[in-house]
mmCIF file as gemmi writes it, N, C-alpha and C atoms, coordinates in Angstrom:
data_model
loop_
_atom_site.group_PDB
_atom_site.id
_atom_site.type_symbol
_atom_site.label_atom_id
_atom_site.label_alt_id
_atom_site.label_comp_id
_atom_site.label_asym_id
_atom_site.label_entity_id
_atom_site.label_seq_id
_atom_site.pdbx_PDB_ins_code
_atom_site.Cartn_x
_atom_site.Cartn_y
_atom_site.Cartn_z
_atom_site.occupancy
_atom_site.B_iso_or_equiv
_atom_site.pdbx_formal_charge
_atom_site.auth_seq_id
_atom_site.auth_asym_id
_atom_site.pdbx_PDB_model_num
ATOM 1 N N . MET Axp A 1 ? -6.965 14.579 8.749 1 0 ? 1 A 1
ATOM 2 C CA . MET Axp A 1 ? -7.719 13.354 8.577 1 0 ? 1 A 1
ATOM 3 C C . MET Axp A 1 ? -6.938 12.188 9.18 1 0 ? 1 A 1
ATOM 4 N N . GLU Axp A 2 ? -7.624 11.377 9.906 1 0 ? 2 A 1
ATOM 5 C CA . GLU Axp A 2 ? -7.041 10.191 10.542 1 0 ? 2 A 1
ATOM 6 C C . GLU Axp A 2 ? -6.87 9.088 9.492 1 0 ? 2 A 1
ATOM 7 N N . PRO Axp A 3 ? -5.674 8.482 9.401 1 0 ? 3 A 1
ATOM 8 C CA . PRO Axp A 3 ? -5.473 7.442 8.388 1 0 ? 3 A 1
ATOM 9 C C . PRO Axp A 3 ? -6.171 6.136 8.757 1 0 ? 3 A 1
ATOM 10 N N . LEU Axp A 4 ? -6.464 5.37 7.725 1 0 ? 4 A 1
ATOM 11 C CA . LEU Axp A 4 ? -6.951 3.999 7.885 1 0 ? 4 A 1
ATOM 12 C C . LEU Axp A 4 ? -5.731 3.085 7.918 1 0 ? 4 A 1
ATOM 13 N N . ASP Axp A 5 ? -5.928 1.806 8.161 1 0 ? 5 A 1
ATOM 14 C CA . ASP Axp A 5 ? -4.802 0.889 8.032 1 0 ? 5 A 1
ATOM 15 C C . ASP Axp A 5 ? -4.848 0.24 6.647 1 0 ? 5 A 1
ATOM 16 N N . GLY Axp A 6 ? -3.817 -0.494 6.319 1 0 ? 6 A 1
ATOM 17 C CA . GLY Axp A 6 ? -3.692 -1.09 4.994 1 0 ? 6 A 1
ATOM 18 C C . GLY Axp A 6 ? -4.789 -2.06 4.615 1 0 ? 6 A 1
ATOM 19 N N . ASN Axp A 7 ? -5.533 -2.545 5.6 1 0 ? 7 A 1
ATOM 20 C CA . ASN Axp A 7 ? -6.642 -3.444 5.291 1 0 ? 7 A 1
ATOM 21 C C . ASN Axp A 7 ? -7.727 -2.745 4.476 1 0 ? 7 A 1
ATOM 22 N N . ALA Axp A 8 ? -7.738 -1.412 4.484 1 0 ? 8 A 1
ATOM 23 C CA . ALA Axp A 8 ? -8.718 -0.66 3.698 1 0 ? 8 A 1
ATOM 24 C C . ALA Axp A 8 ? -8.525 -0.888 2.195 1 0 ? 8 A 1
ATOM 25 N N . MET Axp A 9 ? -7.33 -1.318 1.797 1 0 ? 9 A 1
ATOM 26 C CA . MET Axp A 9 ? -7.042 -1.579 0.381 1 0 ? 9 A 1
ATOM 27 C C . MET Axp A 9 ? -7.156 -3.055 0.028 1 0 ? 9 A 1
ATOM 28 N N . ALA Axp A 10 ? -7.507 -3.896 0.983 1 0 ? 10 A 1
ATOM 29 C CA . ALA Axp A 10 ? -7.468 -5.352 0.799 1 0 ? 10 A 1
ATOM 30 C C . ALA Axp A 10 ? -8.273 -5.828 -0.398 1 0 ? 10 A 1
ATOM 31 N N . GLY Axp A 11 ? -9.491 -5.346 -0.554 1 0 ? 11 A 1
ATOM 32 C CA . GLY Axp A 11 ? -10.353 -5.806 -1.644 1 0 ? 11 A 1
ATOM 33 C C . GLY Axp A 11 ? -9.809 -5.469 -3.015 1 0 ? 11 A 1
ATOM 34 N N . VAL Axp A 12 ? -9.383 -4.228 -3.197 1 0 ? 12 A 1
ATOM 35 C CA . VAL Axp A 12 ? -8.848 -3.805 -4.496 1 0 ? 12 A 1
ATOM 36 C C . VAL Axp A 12 ? -7.551 -4.553 -4.799 1 0 ? 12 A 1
ATOM 37 N N . LEU Axp A 13 ? -6.674 -4.68 -3.811 1 0 ? 13 A 1
ATOM 38 C CA . LEU Axp A 13 ? -5.418 -5.394 -4.047 1 0 ? 13 A 1
ATOM 39 C C . LEU Axp A 13 ? -5.662 -6.863 -4.377 1 0 ? 13 A 1
ATOM 40 N N . ARG Axp A 14 ? -6.644 -7.474 -3.731 1 0 ? 14 A 1
ATOM 41 C CA . ARG Axp A 14 ? -6.983 -8.872 -4.048 1 0 ? 14 A 1
ATOM 42 C C . ARG Axp A 14 ? -7.492 -8.965 -5.49 1 0 ? 14 A 1
ATOM 43 N N . ASP Axp A 15 ? -8.315 -8.016 -5.904 1 0 ? 15 A 1
ATOM 44 C CA . ASP Axp A 15 ? -8.817 -8.015 -7.281 1 0 ? 15 A 1
ATOM 45 C C . ASP Axp A 15 ? -7.676 -7.872 -8.284 1 0 ? 15 A 1
ATOM 46 N N . LEU Axp A 16 ? -6.695 -7.036 -7.984 1 0 ? 16 A 1
ATOM 47 C CA . LEU Axp A 16 ? -5.593 -6.783 -8.908 1 0 ? 16 A 1
ATOM 48 C C . LEU Axp A 16 ? -4.577 -7.921 -8.952 1 0 ? 16 A 1
ATOM 49 N N . PHE Axp A 17 ? -4.271 -8.505 -7.795 1 0 ? 17 A 1
ATOM 50 C CA . PHE Axp A 17 ? -3.211 -9.508 -7.718 1 0 ? 17 A 1
ATOM 51 C C . PHE Axp A 17 ? -3.716 -10.942 -7.583 1 0 ? 17 A 1
ATOM 52 N N . GLY Axp A 18 ? -5.015 -11.109 -7.334 1 0 ? 18 A 1
ATOM 53 C CA . GLY Axp A 18 ? -5.583 -12.445 -7.247 1 0 ? 18 A 1
ATOM 54 C C . GLY Axp A 18 ? -5.295 -13.184 -5.951 1 0 ? 18 A 1
ATOM 55 N N . ARG Axp A 19 ? -4.82 -12.463 -4.952 1 0 ? 19 A 1
ATOM 56 C CA . ARG Axp A 19 ? -4.552 -13.06 -3.639 1 0 ? 19 A 1
ATOM 57 C C . ARG Axp A 19 ? -4.455 -11.966 -2.583 1 0 ? 19 A 1
ATOM 58 N N . ASP Axp A 20 ? -4.45 -12.383 -1.339 1 0 ? 20 A 1
ATOM 59 C CA . ASP Axp A 20 ? -4.363 -11.43 -0.235 1 0 ? 20 A 1
ATOM 60 C C . ASP Axp A 20 ? -2.989 -10.774 -0.235 1 0 ? 20 A 1
ATOM 61 N N . MET Axp A 21 ? -2.963 -9.462 -0.371 1 0 ? 21 A 1
ATOM 62 C CA . MET Axp A 21 ? -1.696 -8.734 -0.395 1 0 ? 21 A 1
ATOM 63 C C . MET Axp A 21 ? -1.434 -7.966 0.901 1 0 ? 21 A 1
ATOM 64 N N . THR Axp A 22 ? -2.329 -8.062 1.869 1 0 ? 22 A 1
ATOM 65 C CA . THR Axp A 22 ? -2.137 -7.309 3.113 1 0 ? 22 A 1
ATOM 66 C C . THR Axp A 22 ? -0.964 -7.834 3.929 1 0 ? 22 A 1
ATOM 67 N N . THR Axp A 23 ? -0.478 -9.024 3.61 1 0 ? 23 A 1
ATOM 68 C CA . THR Axp A 23 ? 0.679 -9.569 4.309 1 0 ? 23 A 1
ATOM 69 C C . THR Axp A 23 ? 1.976 -9.387 3.517 1 0 ? 23 A 1
ATOM 70 N N . MET Axp A 24 ? 1.924 -8.615 2.414 1 0 ? 24 A 1
ATOM 71 C CA . MET Axp A 24 ? 3.13 -8.327 1.643 1 0 ? 24 A 1
ATOM 72 C C . MET Axp A 24 ? 4.062 -7.464 2.489 1 0 ? 24 A 1
ATOM 73 N N . GLY Axp A 25 ? 5.295 -7.895 2.612 1 0 ? 25 A 1
ATOM 74 C CA . GLY Axp A 25 ? 6.265 -7.175 3.425 1 0 ? 25 A 1
ATOM 75 C C . GLY Axp A 25 ? 6.943 -6.046 2.665 1 0 ? 25 A 1
ATOM 76 N N . TYR Axp A 26 ? 7.495 -5.114 3.418 1 0 ? 26 A 1
ATOM 77 C CA . TYR Axp A 26 ? 8.232 -3.994 2.835 1 0 ? 26 A 1
ATOM 78 C C . TYR Axp A 26 ? 9.278 -3.493 3.824 1 0 ? 26 A 1
ATOM 79 N N . GLU Axp A 27 ? 10.236 -2.751 3.301 1 0 ? 27 A 1
ATOM 80 C CA . GLU Axp A 27 ? 11.17 -1.99 4.124 1 0 ? 27 A 1
ATOM 81 C C . GLU Axp A 27 ? 11.118 -0.558 3.628 1 0 ? 27 A 1
ATOM 82 N N . CYS Axp A 28 ? 10.754 0.36 4.494 1 0 ? 28 A 1
ATOM 83 C CA . CYS Axp A 28 ? 10.633 1.766 4.117 1 0 ? 28 A 1
ATOM 84 C C . CYS Axp A 28 ? 12.015 2.319 3.764 1 0 ? 28 A 1
ATOM 85 N N . PRO Axp A 29 ? 12.15 2.958 2.597 1 0 ? 29 A 1
ATOM 86 C CA . PRO Axp A 29 ? 13.442 3.534 2.234 1 0 ? 29 A 1
ATOM 87 C C . PRO Axp A 29 ? 13.776 4.791 3.04 1 0 ? 29 A 1
ATOM 88 N N . GLY Axp A 30 ? 12.766 5.387 3.675 1 0 ? 30 A 1
ATOM 89 C CA . GLY Axp A 30 ? 13.006 6.603 4.45 1 0 ? 30 A 1
ATOM 90 C C . GLY Axp A 30 ? 13.589 6.353 5.826 1 0 ? 30 A 1
ATOM 91 N N . CYS Axp A 31 ? 13.05 5.356 6.531 1 0 ? 31 A 1
ATOM 92 C CA . CYS Axp A 31 ? 13.473 5.126 7.922 1 0 ? 31 A 1
ATOM 93 C C . CYS Axp A 31 ? 13.878 3.684 8.199 1 0 ? 31 A 1
ATOM 94 N N . ARG Axp A 32 ? 13.762 2.818 7.206 1 0 ? 32 A 1
ATOM 95 C CA . ARG Axp A 32 ? 14.114 1.396 7.303 1 0 ? 32 A 1
ATOM 96 C C . ARG Axp A 32 ? 13.149 0.58 8.155 1 0 ? 32 A 1
ATOM 97 N N . ARG Axp A 33 ? 11.992 1.134 8.476 1 0 ? 33 A 1
ATOM 98 C CA . ARG Axp A 33 ? 10.971 0.353 9.182 1 0 ? 33 A 1
ATOM 99 C C . ARG Axp A 33 ? 10.57 -0.814 8.288 1 0 ? 33 A 1
ATOM 100 N N . THR Axp A 34 ? 10.379 -1.973 8.87 1 0 ? 34 A 1
ATOM 101 C CA . THR Axp A 34 ? 9.854 -3.109 8.125 1 0 ? 34 A 1
ATOM 102 C C . THR Axp A 34 ? 8.451 -3.402 8.633 1 0 ? 34 A 1
ATOM 103 N N . GLY Axp A 35 ? 7.63 -3.893 7.747 1 0 ? 35 A 1
ATOM 104 C CA . GLY Axp A 35 ? 6.255 -4.194 8.12 1 0 ? 35 A 1
ATOM 105 C C . GLY Axp A 35 ? 5.532 -4.856 6.974 1 0 ? 35 A 1
ATOM 106 N N . VAL Axp A 36 ? 4.217 -4.88 7.071 1 0 ? 36 A 1
ATOM 107 C CA . VAL Axp A 36 ? 3.372 -5.445 6.021 1 0 ? 36 A 1
ATOM 108 C C . VAL Axp A 36 ? 2.342 -4.397 5.606 1 0 ? 36 A 1
ATOM 109 N N . VAL Axp A 37 ? 1.744 -4.594 4.445 1 0 ? 37 A 1
ATOM 110 C CA . VAL Axp A 37 ? 0.78 -3.641 3.895 1 0 ? 37 A 1
ATOM 111 C C . VAL Axp A 37 ? -0.326 -3.314 4.896 1 0 ? 37 A 1
ATOM 112 N N . ALA Axp A 38 ? -0.791 -4.296 5.641 1 0 ? 38 A 1
ATOM 113 C CA . ALA Axp A 38 ? -1.879 -4.074 6.599 1 0 ? 38 A 1
ATOM 114 C C . ALA Axp A 38 ? -1.538 -3.017 7.647 1 0 ? 38 A 1
ATOM 115 N N . GLU Axp A 39 ? -0.25 -2.763 7.885 1 0 ? 39 A 1
ATOM 116 C CA . GLU Axp A 39 ? 0.181 -1.803 8.904 1 0 ? 39 A 1
ATOM 117 C C . GLU Axp A 39 ? 0.39 -0.388 8.37 1 0 ? 39 A 1
ATOM 118 N N . MET Axp A 40 ? 0.326 -0.2 7.058 1 0 ? 40 A 1
ATOM 119 C CA . MET Axp A 40 ? 0.568 1.125 6.482 1 0 ? 40 A 1
ATOM 120 C C . MET Axp A 40 ? -0.523 2.11 6.882 1 0 ? 40 A 1
ATOM 121 N N . ALA Axp A 41 ? -0.186 3.391 6.848 1 0 ? 41 A 1
ATOM 122 C CA . ALA Axp A 41 ? -1.166 4.459 7.071 1 0 ? 41 A 1
ATOM 123 C C . ALA Axp A 41 ? -1.764 4.802 5.713 1 0 ? 41 A 1
ATOM 124 N N . VAL Axp A 42 ? -3.061 4.594 5.548 1 0 ? 42 A 1
ATOM 125 C CA . VAL Axp A 42 ? -3.72 4.735 4.246 1 0 ? 42 A 1
ATOM 126 C C . VAL Axp A 42 ? -4.667 5.927 4.247 1 0 ? 42 A 1
ATOM 127 N N . TYR Axp A 43 ? -4.549 6.743 3.204 1 0 ? 43 A 1
ATOM 128 C CA . TYR Axp A 43 ? -5.409 7.912 3.017 1 0 ? 43 A 1
ATOM 129 C C . TYR Axp A 43 ? -6.186 7.722 1.721 1 0 ? 43 A 1
ATOM 130 N N . MET Axp A 44 ? -7.512 7.809 1.81 1 0 ? 44 A 1
ATOM 131 C CA . MET Axp A 44 ? -8.361 7.547 0.649 1 0 ? 44 A 1
ATOM 132 C C . MET Axp A 44 ? -9.238 8.743 0.296 1 0 ? 44 A 1
ATOM 133 N N . SER Axp A 45 ? -8.877 9.933 0.716 1 0 ? 45 A 1
ATOM 134 C CA . SER Axp A 45 ? -9.75 11.089 0.511 1 0 ? 45 A 1
ATOM 135 C C . SER Axp A 45 ? -9.473 11.841 -0.785 1 0 ? 45 A 1
ATOM 136 N N . GLY Axp A 46 ? -8.357 11.607 -1.428 1 0 ? 46 A 1
ATOM 137 C CA . GLY Axp A 46 ? -8.026 12.319 -2.655 1 0 ? 46 A 1
ATOM 138 C C . GLY Axp A 46 ? -8.514 11.577 -3.883 1 0 ? 46 A 1
ATOM 139 N N . PRO Axp A 47 ? -7.915 11.875 -5.023 1 0 ? 47 A 1
ATOM 140 C CA . PRO Axp A 47 ? -8.326 11.21 -6.258 1 0 ? 47 A 1
ATOM 141 C C . PRO Axp A 47 ? -7.884 9.751 -6.327 1 0 ? 47 A 1
ATOM 142 N N . GLY Axp A 48 ? -7.081 9.334 -5.383 1 0 ? 48 A 1
ATOM 143 C CA . GLY Axp A 48 ? -6.621 7.951 -5.33 1 0 ? 48 A 1
ATOM 144 C C . GLY Axp A 48 ? -6.336 7.564 -3.896 1 0 ? 48 A 1
ATOM 145 N N . THR Axp A 49 ? -5.671 6.455 -3.733 1 0 ? 49 A 1
ATOM 146 C CA . THR Axp A 49 ? -5.304 5.953 -2.412 1 0 ? 49 A 1
ATOM 147 C C . THR Axp A 49 ? -3.802 6.086 -2.249 1 0 ? 49 A 1
ATOM 148 N N . VAL Axp A 50 ? -3.382 6.604 -1.106 1 0 ? 50 A 1
ATOM 149 C CA . VAL Axp A 50 ? -1.964 6.756 -0.803 1 0 ? 50 A 1
ATOM 150 C C . VAL Axp A 50 ? -1.677 6.018 0.496 1 0 ? 50 A 1
ATOM 151 N N . ALA Axp A 51 ? -0.662 5.162 0.476 1 0 ? 51 A 1
ATOM 152 C CA . ALA Axp A 51 ? -0.236 4.443 1.681 1 0 ? 51 A 1
ATOM 153 C C . ALA Axp A 51 ? 1.145 4.952 2.071 1 0 ? 51 A 1
ATOM 154 N N . ARG Axp A 52 ? 1.276 5.326 3.34 1 0 ? 52 A 1
ATOM 155 C CA . ARG Axp A 52 ? 2.523 5.909 3.841 1 0 ? 52 A 1
ATOM 156 C C . ARG Axp A 52 ? 3.078 5.098 5.003 1 0 ? 52 A 1
ATOM 157 N N . CYS Axp A 53 ? 4.361 5.279 5.245 1 0 ? 53 A 1
ATOM 158 C CA . CYS Axp A 53 ? 5.013 4.688 6.408 1 0 ? 53 A 1
ATOM 159 C C . CYS Axp A 53 ? 4.461 5.365 7.659 1 0 ? 53 A 1
ATOM 160 N N . ARG Axp A 54 ? 4.117 4.595 8.654 1 0 ? 54 A 1
ATOM 161 C CA . ARG Axp A 54 ? 3.575 5.149 9.903 1 0 ? 54 A 1
ATOM 162 C C . ARG Axp A 54 ? 4.629 5.91 10.705 1 0 ? 54 A 1
ATOM 163 N N . ASP Axp A 55 ? 5.905 5.606 10.489 1 0 ? 55 A 1
ATOM 164 C CA . ASP Axp A 55 ? 6.955 6.261 11.27 1 0 ? 55 A 1
ATOM 165 C C . ASP Axp A 55 ? 7.46 7.559 10.651 1 0 ? 55 A 1
ATOM 166 N N . CYS Axp A 56 ? 7.675 7.573 9.319 1 0 ? 56 A 1
ATOM 167 C CA . CYS Axp A 56 ? 8.308 8.754 8.713 1 0 ? 56 A 1
ATOM 168 C C . CYS Axp A 56 ? 7.482 9.408 7.612 1 0 ? 56 A 1
ATOM 169 N N . ASP Axp A 57 ? 6.311 8.867 7.293 1 0 ? 57 A 1
ATOM 170 C CA . ASP Axp A 57 ? 5.393 9.447 6.308 1 0 ? 57 A 1
ATOM 171 C C . ASP Axp A 57 ? 5.845 9.304 4.848 1 0 ? 57 A 1
ATOM 172 N N . THR Axp A 58 ? 6.859 8.497 4.587 1 0 ? 58 A 1
ATOM 173 C CA . THR Axp A 58 ? 7.279 8.24 3.207 1 0 ? 58 A 1
ATOM 174 C C . THR Axp A 58 ? 6.144 7.559 2.444 1 0 ? 58 A 1
ATOM 175 N N . ILE Axp A 59 ? 5.904 7.994 1.209 1 0 ? 59 A 1
ATOM 176 C CA . ILE Axp A 59 ? 4.891 7.348 0.372 1 0 ? 59 A 1
ATOM 177 C C . ILE Axp A 59 ? 5.428 5.992 -0.077 1 0 ? 59 A 1
ATOM 178 N N . LEU Axp A 60 ? 4.683 4.945 0.248 1 0 ? 60 A 1
ATOM 179 C CA . LEU Axp A 60 ? 5.082 3.582 -0.1 1 0 ? 60 A 1
ATOM 180 C C . LEU Axp A 60 ? 4.305 3.032 -1.285 1 0 ? 60 A 1
ATOM 181 N N . LEU Axp A 61 ? 3.04 3.433 -1.419 1 0 ? 61 A 1
ATOM 182 C CA . LEU Axp A 61 ? 2.17 2.877 -2.452 1 0 ? 61 A 1
ATOM 183 C C . LEU Axp A 61 ? 1.128 3.912 -2.845 1 0 ? 61 A 1
ATOM 184 N N . MET Axp A 62 ? 0.884 4.027 -4.142 1 0 ? 62 A 1
ATOM 185 C CA . MET Axp A 62 ? -0.191 4.888 -4.65 1 0 ? 62 A 1
ATOM 186 C C . MET Axp A 62 ? -1.047 4.054 -5.59 1 0 ? 62 A 1
ATOM 187 N N . LEU Axp A 63 ? -2.352 4.197 -5.462 1 0 ? 63 A 1
ATOM 188 C CA . LEU Axp A 63 ? -3.292 3.42 -6.263 1 0 ? 63 A 1
ATOM 189 C C . LEU Axp A 63 ? -4.368 4.358 -6.785 1 0 ? 63 A 1
ATOM 190 N N . THR Axp A 64 ? -4.528 4.384 -8.095 1 0 ? 64 A 1
ATOM 191 C CA . THR Axp A 64 ? -5.573 5.208 -8.699 1 0 ? 64 A 1
ATOM 192 C C . THR Axp A 64 ? -6.386 4.358 -9.67 1 0 ? 64 A 1
ATOM 193 N N . GLU Axp A 65 ? -7.619 4.782 -9.882 1 0 ? 65 A 1
ATOM 194 C CA . GLU Axp A 65 ? -8.519 4.097 -10.815 1 0 ? 65 A 1
ATOM 195 C C . GLU Axp A 65 ? -9.146 5.15 -11.712 1 0 ? 65 A 1
ATOM 196 N N . ARG Axp A 66 ? -9.129 4.861 -13.002 1 0 ? 66 A 1
ATOM 197 C CA . ARG Axp A 66 ? -9.751 5.772 -13.96 1 0 ? 66 A 1
ATOM 198 C C . ARG Axp A 66 ? -10.365 4.946 -15.07 1 0 ? 66 A 1
ATOM 199 N N . ARG Axp A 67 ? -11.656 5.142 -15.249 1 0 ? 67 A 1
ATOM 200 C CA . ARG Axp A 67 ? -12.404 4.44 -16.299 1 0 ? 67 A 1
ATOM 201 C C . ARG Axp A 67 ? -12.216 2.926 -16.232 1 0 ? 67 A 1
ATOM 202 N N . GLY Axp A 68 ? -12.208 2.399 -15.027 1 0 ? 68 A 1
ATOM 203 C CA . GLY Axp A 68 ? -12.099 0.96 -14.856 1 0 ? 68 A 1
ATOM 204 C C . GLY Axp A 68 ? -10.697 0.393 -14.933 1 0 ? 68 A 1
ATOM 205 N N . MET Axp A 69 ? -9.699 1.247 -15.15 1 0 ? 69 A 1
ATOM 206 C CA . MET Axp A 69 ? -8.306 0.793 -15.201 1 0 ? 69 A 1
ATOM 207 C C . MET Axp A 69 ? -7.595 1.271 -13.948 1 0 ? 69 A 1
ATOM 208 N N . TYR Axp A 70 ? -6.786 0.398 -13.374 1 0 ? 70 A 1
ATOM 209 C CA . TYR Axp A 70 ? -6.046 0.728 -12.159 1 0 ? 70 A 1
ATOM 210 C C . TYR Axp A 70 ? -4.579 0.966 -12.479 1 0 ? 70 A 1
ATOM 211 N N . CYS Axp A 71 ? -4.003 1.893 -11.762 1 0 ? 71 A 1
ATOM 212 C CA . CYS Axp A 71 ? -2.57 2.149 -11.839 1 0 ? 71 A 1
ATOM 213 C C . CYS Axp A 71 ? -2.033 2.05 -10.417 1 0 ? 71 A 1
ATOM 214 N N . ILE Axp A 72 ? -1.045 1.207 -10.23 1 0 ? 72 A 1
ATOM 215 C CA . ILE Axp A 72 ? -0.437 1.068 -8.913 1 0 ? 72 A 1
ATOM 216 C C . ILE Axp A 72 ? 1.038 1.426 -9.029 1 0 ? 72 A 1
ATOM 217 N N . ASP Axp A 73 ? 1.502 2.257 -8.12 1 0 ? 73 A 1
ATOM 218 C CA . ASP Axp A 73 ? 2.888 2.707 -8.099 1 0 ? 73 A 1
ATOM 219 C C . ASP Axp A 73 ? 3.445 2.386 -6.719 1 0 ? 73 A 1
ATOM 220 N N . LEU Axp A 74 ? 4.621 1.822 -6.683 1 0 ? 74 A 1
ATOM 221 C CA . LEU Axp A 74 ? 5.25 1.442 -5.42 1 0 ? 74 A 1
ATOM 222 C C . LEU Axp A 74 ? 6.558 2.214 -5.234 1 0 ? 74 A 1
ATOM 223 N N . PRO Axp A 75 ? 6.509 3.55 -5.142 1 0 ? 75 A 1
ATOM 224 C CA . PRO Axp A 75 ? 7.744 4.329 -5.081 1 0 ? 75 A 1
ATOM 225 C C . PRO Axp A 75 ? 8.586 4.041 -3.845 1 0 ? 75 A 1
ATOM 226 N N . GLY Axp A 76 ? 7.953 3.661 -2.758 1 0 ? 76 A 1
ATOM 227 C CA . GLY Axp A 76 ? 8.684 3.4 -1.526 1 0 ? 76 A 1
ATOM 228 C C . GLY Axp A 76 ? 8.882 1.932 -1.24 1 0 ? 76 A 1
ATOM 229 N N . MET Axp A 77 ? 8.604 1.097 -2.223 1 0 ? 77 A 1
ATOM 230 C CA . MET Axp A 77 ? 8.747 -0.349 -2.017 1 0 ? 77 A 1
ATOM 231 C C . MET Axp A 77 ? 9.539 -0.96 -3.171 1 0 ? 77 A 1
ATOM 232 N N . PRO Axp A 78 ? 10.829 -0.617 -3.289 1 0 ? 78 A 1
ATOM 233 C CA . PRO Axp A 78 ? 11.598 -1.129 -4.425 1 0 ? 78 A 1
ATOM 234 C C . PRO Axp A 78 ? 11.77 -2.643 -4.411 1 0 ? 78 A 1
ATOM 235 N N . GLN Axp A 79 ? 11.661 -3.269 -3.236 1 0 ? 79 A 1
ATOM 236 C CA . GLN Axp A 79 ? 11.794 -4.72 -3.137 1 0 ? 79 A 1
ATOM 237 C C . GLN Axp A 79 ? 10.694 -5.284 -2.241 1 0 ? 79 A 1
ATOM 238 N N . PRO Axp A 80 ? 9.434 -5.252 -2.714 1 0 ? 80 A 1
ATOM 239 C CA . PRO Axp A 80 ? 8.359 -5.81 -1.892 1 0 ? 80 A 1
ATOM 240 C C . PRO Axp A 80 ? 8.549 -7.313 -1.7 1 0 ? 80 A 1
ATOM 241 N N . VAL Axp A 81 ? 8.159 -7.799 -0.547 1 0 ? 81 A 1
ATOM 242 C CA . VAL Axp A 81 ? 8.266 -9.224 -0.232 1 0 ? 81 A 1
ATOM 243 C C . VAL Axp A 81 ? 6.872 -9.817 -0.345 1 0 ? 81 A 1
ATOM 244 N N . LEU Axp A 82 ? 6.637 -10.569 -1.424 1 0 ? 82 A 1
ATOM 245 C CA . LEU Axp A 82 ? 5.307 -11.116 -1.674 1 0 ? 82 A 1
ATOM 246 C C . LEU Axp A 82 ? 4.984 -12.245 -0.709 1 0 ? 82 A 1
ATOM 247 N N . PRO Axp A 83 ? 3.724 -12.3 -0.261 1 0 ? 83 A 1
ATOM 248 C CA . PRO Axp A 83 ? 3.32 -13.38 0.635 1 0 ? 83 A 1
ATOM 249 C C . PRO Axp A 83 ? 3.255 -14.702 -0.12 1 0 ? 83 A 1
ATOM 250 N N . PRO Axp A 84 ? 3.413 -15.828 0.596 1 0 ? 84 A 1
ATOM 251 C CA . PRO Axp A 84 ? 3.292 -17.126 -0.079 1 0 ? 84 A 1
ATOM 252 C C . PRO Axp A 84 ? 1.885 -17.335 -0.614 1 0 ? 84 A 1
ATOM 253 N N . VAL Axp A 85 ? 1.79 -18.078 -1.694 1 0 ? 85 A 1
ATOM 254 C CA . VAL Axp A 85 ? 0.491 -18.347 -2.314 1 0 ? 85 A 1
ATOM 255 C C . VAL Axp A 85 ? -0.224 -19.435 -1.56 1 0 ? 85 A 1
């Protein structure tokens, strides 16, 4: 399956954080690539959404929804750089 870009998560992330998160910066712990959420490789075919590094495939973000509650995990983003408000 061909990945989407991080903009595919823009609406849900805006709902959760109250602002545009596609410009949130990160540094991949696997390969040290730096970028923003909009550049991640996003897969939405499973029970949730998985965002990976485009260079090394490290999982950076996982987002699941169950019964109207969202769970977001940032295993590959220990120090996300939030965009200015």
